[in-house]
Structure formats: C-alpha cells, structure tokens
C-alpha positions as CSV (number, residue, x, y, z in Angstrom):
1,M,50.1,-47.8,95.8
2,A,51.8,-51.2,95.9
3,G,53.6,-51.8,99.2
4,Q,51.6,-49.1,101.0
5,S,48.7,-51.1,102.3
6,P,47.0,-49.5,105.3
7,Q,46.5,-51.5,108.5
8,N,42.9,-52.5,107.8
9,L,43.4,-53.3,104.1
10,I,45.6,-55.4,101.9
11,V,46.2,-53.5,98.6
12,T,47.7,-55.0,95.5
13,Q,47.9,-54.2,91.8
14,E,47.8,-56.5,88.8
15,G,48.4,-54.4,85.7
16,A,45.5,-52.0,85.3
17,V,43.5,-53.7,88.0
18,A,43.6,-52.8,91.7
19,L,42.6,-55.3,94.4
20,V,41.5,-54.0,97.8
21,Q,41.0,-56.7,100.5
22,F,39.4,-56.0,103.9
23,N,41.8,-57.1,106.6
24,R,39.9,-57.5,109.9
25,P,39.3,-61.2,109.9
26,D,38.9,-61.5,113.7
27,V,35.7,-59.5,113.5
28,L,34.5,-60.7,110.1
29,N,35.7,-57.5,108.4
30,A,33.3,-55.3,110.4
31,L,33.4,-51.8,108.9
32,N,34.7,-49.5,111.6
33,Q,35.7,-45.8,111.0
34,A,39.3,-46.6,110.6
35,L,38.7,-49.2,107.9
36,M,36.4,-46.8,106.1
37,D,38.9,-44.0,106.3
38,D,41.5,-46.3,104.8
39,L,39.2,-47.5,102.1
40,V,38.2,-44.0,101.0
41,A,41.8,-42.9,100.8
42,V,42.8,-45.9,98.7
43,L,39.9,-45.7,96.4
44,E,40.4,-42.0,95.7
45,A,44.1,-42.5,95.1
46,F,43.3,-45.2,92.5
47,D,40.6,-43.0,91.0
48,R,43.3,-40.4,90.4
49,D,45.7,-42.9,88.9
50,D,45.4,-43.0,85.1
51,E,47.1,-46.4,85.1
52,M,44.3,-48.0,87.1
53,R,41.2,-48.8,85.2
54,C,39.2,-51.1,87.5
55,I,39.0,-51.8,91.2
56,I,38.0,-55.0,93.0
57,L,36.8,-55.0,96.7
58,T,36.9,-58.3,98.5
59,G,37.0,-59.9,102.0
60,N,37.9,-63.4,102.9
61,A,36.3,-66.8,102.8
62,R,34.1,-66.2,105.9
63,A,33.0,-62.7,105.2
64,F,33.1,-59.9,102.6
65,A,32.0,-57.7,105.5
66,A,29.6,-58.7,108.2
67,G,28.3,-55.2,108.9
68,A,29.2,-52.0,110.8
69,D,31.3,-52.4,113.9
70,I,28.6,-52.4,116.6
71,R,31.1,-51.6,119.3
72,E,31.6,-48.1,117.8
73,M,27.8,-47.4,117.9
74,A,26.8,-49.2,121.1
75,D,26.9,-46.1,123.4
76,A,26.4,-43.4,120.7
77,T,23.6,-40.8,121.0
78,A,21.5,-39.6,118.2
79,V,23.3,-36.2,118.2
80,Q,26.7,-38.0,118.1
81,M,25.6,-40.0,115.1
82,L,24.2,-36.9,113.4
83,Q,27.3,-34.9,113.9
84,G,29.7,-37.7,113.0
85,Y,31.1,-37.9,109.4
86,R,30.3,-41.6,109.1
87,F,28.1,-41.3,106.0
88,A,30.4,-38.7,104.3
89,Q,32.8,-41.6,103.6
90,W,30.0,-43.5,101.7
91,E,29.3,-40.4,99.6
92,R,32.9,-40.2,98.6
93,I,33.0,-43.8,97.6
94,R,29.8,-43.2,95.5
95,K,31.7,-40.6,93.5
96,V,34.6,-42.9,92.5
97,T,34.6,-42.9,88.7
98,K,36.5,-46.1,88.1
99,P,34.3,-49.3,87.9
100,L,34.1,-51.1,91.2
101,I,33.6,-54.9,91.4
102,A,32.7,-56.7,94.7
103,A,34.0,-60.2,95.0
104,V,31.8,-61.7,97.8
105,T,32.2,-64.9,99.7
106,G,30.6,-65.5,103.1
107,F,28.6,-62.8,104.8
108,A,27.8,-59.4,103.2
109,L,25.4,-58.1,105.8
110,G,24.2,-54.6,106.9
111,G,27.0,-52.2,105.9
112,G,28.7,-55.0,104.1
113,N,25.7,-55.5,101.8
114,E,25.4,-51.8,101.4
115,L,29.1,-51.5,100.4
116,A,28.7,-54.4,97.9
117,M,25.7,-52.6,96.4
118,L,27.7,-49.4,96.2
119,C,29.9,-51.3,93.7
120,D,29.0,-51.5,90.1
121,M,29.1,-55.3,89.8
122,I,29.0,-58.1,92.3
123,I,30.6,-61.6,91.7
124,A,29.2,-63.9,94.4
125,G,30.7,-67.2,95.6
126,E,28.1,-69.9,96.4
127,S,28.6,-69.3,100.2
128,A,27.7,-65.6,99.9
129,R,24.9,-64.4,102.1
130,F,23.3,-60.9,101.6
131,G,21.0,-59.1,104.0
132,Q,20.1,-56.0,106.0
133,P,19.7,-57.3,109.6
134,E,19.6,-53.8,111.3
135,I,15.9,-54.4,112.3
136,N,17.3,-57.0,114.8
137,L,19.0,-54.1,116.6
138,G,16.0,-51.9,116.6
139,L,17.5,-49.9,113.7
140,I,17.1,-49.6,109.9
141,P,19.8,-49.5,107.2
142,G,21.6,-46.2,107.2
143,A,24.1,-46.3,104.3
144,G,21.7,-46.8,101.5
145,G,20.2,-50.2,102.2
146,T,16.5,-49.1,101.9
147,Q,17.2,-47.4,98.6
148,R,19.7,-49.5,96.7
149,L,18.2,-52.8,97.8
150,T,14.8,-51.7,96.7
151,R,16.1,-50.6,93.3
152,A,17.9,-53.9,92.9
153,V,15.2,-56.4,93.9
154,G,12.0,-54.4,93.9
155,K,9.7,-53.1,96.7
156,Y,8.1,-56.3,97.9
157,R,11.2,-58.4,98.3
158,A,13.1,-55.5,99.8
159,M,10.4,-54.9,102.2
160,E,10.5,-58.5,103.4
161,L,14.2,-58.5,103.7
162,I,14.5,-55.2,105.6
163,L,11.6,-55.8,107.9
164,T,12.6,-59.3,108.9
165,G,16.4,-59.2,108.6
166,R,16.3,-62.4,106.5
167,Q,19.4,-63.2,104.5
168,L,19.5,-64.1,100.8
169,T,21.6,-67.0,99.6
170,A,23.8,-66.3,96.6
171,R,21.4,-68.1,94.3
172,E,18.4,-66.2,95.7
173,A,20.4,-62.9,95.2
174,E,21.2,-63.9,91.6
175,A,17.6,-64.7,90.9
176,A,16.5,-61.4,92.4
177,G,19.0,-59.4,90.3
178,L,21.2,-58.3,93.2
179,V,24.4,-59.9,91.9
180,T,26.1,-60.1,88.5
181,R,26.7,-63.9,88.7
182,V,27.4,-66.7,91.1
183,V,30.4,-69.0,90.9
184,P,32.0,-71.6,93.2
185,D,33.7,-69.9,96.1
186,E,37.2,-70.7,95.0
187,L,36.6,-69.0,91.6
188,A,34.9,-65.8,92.9
189,L,38.0,-63.7,93.0
190,D,39.4,-65.1,89.7
191,E,36.1,-64.4,88.0
192,A,36.1,-60.8,89.4
193,K,39.7,-60.4,88.1
194,A,38.7,-61.7,84.7
195,L,35.8,-59.2,84.5
196,A,38.0,-56.4,85.7
197,R,40.7,-57.2,83.1
198,D,38.0,-57.2,80.4
199,I,36.7,-53.8,81.5
200,A,40.3,-52.5,81.8
201,S,40.9,-53.3,78.2
202,R,38.2,-51.0,77.0
203,A,38.4,-47.3,76.3
204,P,38.7,-45.6,79.7
205,V,36.7,-42.4,78.9
206,A,33.9,-44.5,77.4
207,V,33.9,-46.7,80.4
208,R,33.7,-43.7,82.8
209,L,30.8,-42.1,80.8
210,A,29.0,-45.5,80.5
211,K,29.2,-46.0,84.3
212,E,27.9,-42.5,84.8
213,S,25.1,-43.0,82.4
214,V,23.9,-46.2,83.9
215,L,23.9,-44.7,87.4
216,K,21.8,-41.8,86.1
217,A,19.0,-44.3,85.4
218,F,18.5,-44.4,89.2
219,D,18.8,-40.7,89.8
220,M,16.8,-39.1,86.9
221,H,13.5,-39.6,85.1
222,L,13.7,-41.2,81.7
223,E,13.9,-38.0,79.6
224,G,16.7,-36.5,81.7
225,G,18.6,-39.8,81.6
226,L,18.3,-40.1,77.8
227,D,19.5,-36.5,77.4
228,F,22.5,-37.2,79.6
229,E,23.3,-40.4,77.6
230,R,23.2,-38.6,74.3
231,K,25.5,-35.8,75.4
232,C,28.0,-38.5,76.6
233,F,27.6,-40.3,73.3
234,Y,28.4,-37.1,71.3
235,L,31.3,-36.2,73.6
236,L,33.0,-39.5,72.9
237,F,33.3,-38.6,69.2
238,S,36.0,-36.1,70.2
239,T,38.2,-38.8,71.8
240,E,41.3,-40.5,70.4
241,N,40.0,-43.8,71.6
242,H,36.9,-43.5,69.4
243,A,39.2,-42.9,66.4
244,E,41.3,-45.9,67.4
245,G,38.2,-48.1,67.8
246,I,36.9,-47.2,64.4
247,A,40.4,-47.7,62.8
248,A,40.8,-51.1,64.5
249,F,37.3,-52.2,63.4
250,Q,38.0,-51.3,59.8
251,G,41.5,-52.8,59.9
252,K,40.1,-56.0,61.5
253,R,42.6,-55.8,64.4
254,P,42.2,-55.5,68.2
255,P,42.0,-51.9,69.4
256,H,44.7,-50.4,71.6
257,F,42.9,-48.0,73.9
258,T,44.7,-45.2,75.9
259,G,43.1,-42.8,78.3
260,R,42.4,-40.2,75.7
C-alpha cells in the first residue's frame, strides 16, 4: 500500500506495522463519508495482507478527529440518515482482525472518540481530550458511543459525559480505564509504534484469536465467552507457531513467529 495514500489519509508502512494518518487538518480531521470510505478500504487491504501485523490510526497535534463532518448532516432528514450506509463503514472496521492502536493527541470527540474506542488500544498524549458532545446538537452518539463508552468507564461516568457533553482530559480518561496509557504529546506516536512492533513480533494467529476472545467478553455471557476462549486455546495447538514457541522456550532462544 506504500505510495498509494488516498486523498484523506496518509498511509505508510514500517516493517510489519502500518500507520494510517487522517489528513483533513483544516477541519480538525472531521470524519466525512469520503474519509471513512478511504479508511475502510485501507484497513481491509491491510487486514488481507499477511505481511502486516498491526495497524496504528492517528491524526495530528490538534486533533485525532474532532467528530463527524456536521456539514454533511446539517440538512439530512431522518429517512436519508436511515437509508444511508454511514454506519455500515463502522461495522466493517469492527470486523478488522488485525490489532488496531489509536495514537491520540488533541481532540477525539463524537465520532473521533467512537473511532478511537473502536480500536483495541489507545495511546493518549497529554493534550488528548475525549468526549461525546452530540447532546449539544440535540442528538446522541450514533456510532457506538453510548455502548462502548459505558463498557469502558461504567454507567455513571458515561451517563454524565453523554448527557452533558463534557470532555475528559487524558489523565481522567486513563483513570477511568478509557485509554491504555498517557505519555507526553511528542512521544504518543512513538509509544504507539513501540507497542505495535511488540505485538507484531508475536504469533499472528494467536494474536488474532486473542483479540477475538477479548472482544467476546463484551458480546457474550461468561459461560459462552469461556467456551469460545477454550476452543481458540485448543486450536492454537495445531499451529506451527505454537511448536516454534515451545522449541524456543526449551532452547532458551527468542522465537521466530510466522503466520502459520
């Protein structure tokens, strides 16, 4: 994908790690349909690429993404919103099997916060601000905010944030369990890359099944989740990477994991 960045994104690759940067700085990376179309296409292409093992999403110093592009919705009717395919894009991103890391500095509001929460880990710079301000427009979150934020920070804090539109600072988000860790702004992307390289060095099939198993904790009751986890655990005993991991452990050497 190198050298094929769409208009709304800057896409680069560093070994087994892909970096996808939103590129609408004049509107604080507002998520319009064109950007989301580009993002889905890029993420699905990387998901099919066996050489890619982890993907980072990021914005710029001022904003990860400050929300949906209000101009696209200003004159929309309820029927137009219902018949549009806007949320189909989010479902496709949710099905990406490679680990997704958000590196956030500046604003991650509305759809920007929902997109960060759709990732598997969030590295936040100290300037990061998270929130769901849709209530200020007479709306509510529509891309998962009421569900994922509640699962991340609990009912009472989510209720306050969604009903008032208040923003969380990076440190508040860390204390609430919304982000993986907080670092100085200038280190946010480097920290995300280091985390991505660490994950990329692990057995790819195990990483995929581990991600799926963690996500099942939010979709299933405990018994069903445990059953899914055990089946994934058993399945991994048939992989070459498991044999390599055992051999490396016994030989007291670093493992070399392939995609098998």
